[in-house]
C-alpha positions as CSV (number, residue, x, y, z in Angstrom):
1,M,-7.7,2.4,-7.2
2,A,-9.6,1.4,-4.1
3,F,-11.0,3.3,-1.2
4,G,-10.9,2.2,2.4
5,Y,-9.7,3.4,5.8
6,V,-6.9,2.7,8.2
7,S,-8.5,0.1,10.5
8,A,-5.5,-0.6,12.8
9,V,-2.2,1.3,13.4
10,G,-0.2,-1.9,13.6
11,G,0.3,-4.9,11.4
12,L,0.0,-8.6,12.2
13,R,1.5,-9.7,15.5
14,G,2.1,-6.1,16.5
15,D,4.3,-5.1,13.6
16,V,4.9,-1.4,14.2
17,A,6.3,-0.8,10.7
18,R,2.9,-1.6,9.1
19,F,-0.7,-0.7,9.4
20,Q,-4.0,-2.4,8.5
21,I,-6.3,-1.0,5.9
22,S,-9.8,-1.9,4.9
23,A,-9.4,-1.7,1.1
24,P,-9.7,-4.4,-1.4
25,I,-6.2,-5.2,-2.7
26,H,-5.7,-7.2,-5.8
27,K,-2.8,-9.0,-7.4
28,G,-0.4,-6.4,-8.6
29,N,-1.3,-3.7,-6.1
30,S,1.7,-4.2,-3.9
31,G,4.0,-1.2,-4.1
32,G,1.2,1.2,-4.8
33,P,0.7,4.3,-2.8
34,I,-1.8,4.6,0.1
35,L,-3.1,8.1,0.1
36,D,-4.9,10.1,2.8
37,Q,-7.9,12.3,2.0
38,S,-5.7,15.2,1.1
39,G,-3.7,13.1,-1.4
40,Q,-0.6,12.7,0.7
41,V,1.2,9.4,0.6
42,I,0.9,7.8,4.0
43,G,2.0,4.3,3.1
44,I,2.7,1.7,0.5
45,V,0.6,-1.4,-0.2
46,T,2.4,-4.6,0.8
47,S,-0.1,-7.5,1.3
48,K,-3.5,-8.7,2.1
49,L,-4.7,-11.3,4.6
50,N,-5.1,-14.8,3.2
51,A,-8.9,-14.9,3.7
52,L,-9.2,-18.6,2.7
53,A,-6.6,-19.7,5.3
54,V,-8.5,-17.7,7.9
55,Q,-11.8,-19.2,6.9
56,R,-10.4,-22.7,7.2
57,R,-9.0,-22.0,10.6
58,M,-11.6,-19.8,12.1
59,G,-14.8,-20.6,10.1
60,D,-15.3,-17.0,9.0
61,L,-14.4,-15.4,5.7
62,P,-12.7,-12.0,6.5
63,Q,-13.0,-9.3,3.8
64,N,-10.8,-6.4,2.8
65,I,-8.1,-6.8,5.3
66,S,-4.9,-5.5,3.8
67,F,-1.6,-4.1,5.0
68,G,0.8,-1.3,4.1
69,V,4.2,-0.2,5.3
70,K,3.9,3.1,7.1
71,G,5.0,6.2,5.2
72,E,7.8,7.1,7.7
73,V,9.3,3.6,7.3
74,A,9.3,4.0,3.5
75,L,10.7,7.6,3.8
76,A,13.6,6.3,6.0
77,F,14.3,3.6,3.5
78,L,14.4,6.1,0.6
79,E,16.6,8.6,2.5
80,S,19.0,5.8,3.5
81,H,19.5,5.1,-0.2
82,A,20.0,8.8,-1.1
83,A,16.7,8.9,-3.1
84,E,15.3,12.3,-3.8
85,V,12.1,12.8,-1.9
86,R,9.7,15.8,-2.2
87,S,7.0,16.4,0.3
88,A,4.2,18.9,0.7
89,R,2.3,20.3,3.6
90,D,-1.0,18.7,4.5
91,G,-3.6,20.0,2.2
92,A,-7.3,20.4,2.3
93,K,-9.7,17.4,2.1
94,L,-10.2,16.4,-1.5
95,E,-13.1,14.6,-3.2
96,N,-12.5,10.9,-3.8
97,T,-12.2,11.5,-7.5
98,E,-9.4,14.0,-6.9
99,V,-7.5,11.7,-4.6
100,A,-7.9,8.9,-7.3
101,A,-6.5,11.3,-10.0
102,L,-3.5,12.1,-7.8
103,G,-2.9,8.4,-7.2
104,R,-2.9,7.7,-10.9
105,A,-0.5,10.6,-11.5
106,V,2.1,9.2,-9.1
107,T,1.8,5.5,-9.9
108,V,3.5,3.6,-12.7
109,L,3.5,-0.1,-13.5
110,V,6.7,-1.9,-13.1
111,A,6.7,-5.3,-14.7
112,C,9.6,-7.7,-14.3
113,K,10.1,-10.3,-16.9
114,P,12.6,-13.2,-16.7
115,S,15.5,-12.8,-19.1
116,A,16.1,-15.3,-21.8
117,A,18.2,-18.3,-20.9
118,P,21.9,-17.7,-21.9
119,A,22.9,-19.4,-25.1
120,R,25.2,-22.4,-24.7
């Protein structure tokens, strides 16, 4: 669980389906929920900026520049695949520990392992 803020309403090169967040994202975080201060899912973590590539090109090491797909884009995808979606009204502002607890409650690890090679 990481805390940050929405730092741009668009993604790289004007990508309107994504937004930029200032949260440290680590390997395995993709697919995790991005929650607002009331615990509502507003997006899904998708990637982080390649800081080393930017440093080589620009001479500066950017930190905590990550991206997520916007919640309405994820919702449209789920609805187009007939997934059951439940939503709630915006709630009151929660403490960070409460938001973190909600995030843990709605997040599961999905690990994909290669299948064994077929016998010949």
